[in-house]
C-alpha angles and dihedrals in degrees: 000000000000088000097055093140092068088079087060098051095095091052099040093083097038110108088210094063115091110180092192088067107011104051133070113175117199116207141172114252123199090185090067123067118248108271096035131095136182130203118215128189092209138319142129128322091250092214094306105139093206091056089046089057093047090052093050089052095045096036088224148079091213103113134093122258135192112211112203117199119240098157168173097039116212112249132267092014114124110260094228092050090049099049092044094047119104119256120257116239091262091047093049090051089052093048093047090054086056096058100081095050089045091053090048092052093049089050091049091051090050094047103032109015136247099292092058093041091052092047092051101039108027096084124161111229112259126237117289111260 
């Protein structure tokens, strides 16, 4: 998983491949609560080793990413152990509830592009009622 860019090596030298428009990378994100996700048009790896490797292969940060919340991680648990561990039953239920909106977000990105998808799906939670 820390060598995620290897999957892109066959595409990296293809002139038809435009990472800015043709690539959406989905990653786990401990900075987002489980059940949340966030689309980004580009940006830094933010400490994510898989994204760092992708950026080294592409030579660019210009690609869309879909960060899927798995956090917060319990302290002082090792980050790798945390993200590779199985979900508890409650975590699995929360993640399963996220699948339909995630699929809708990916379909929106494919059909309408990253800007529309970000505007439609990157919503801040409203005030508690």
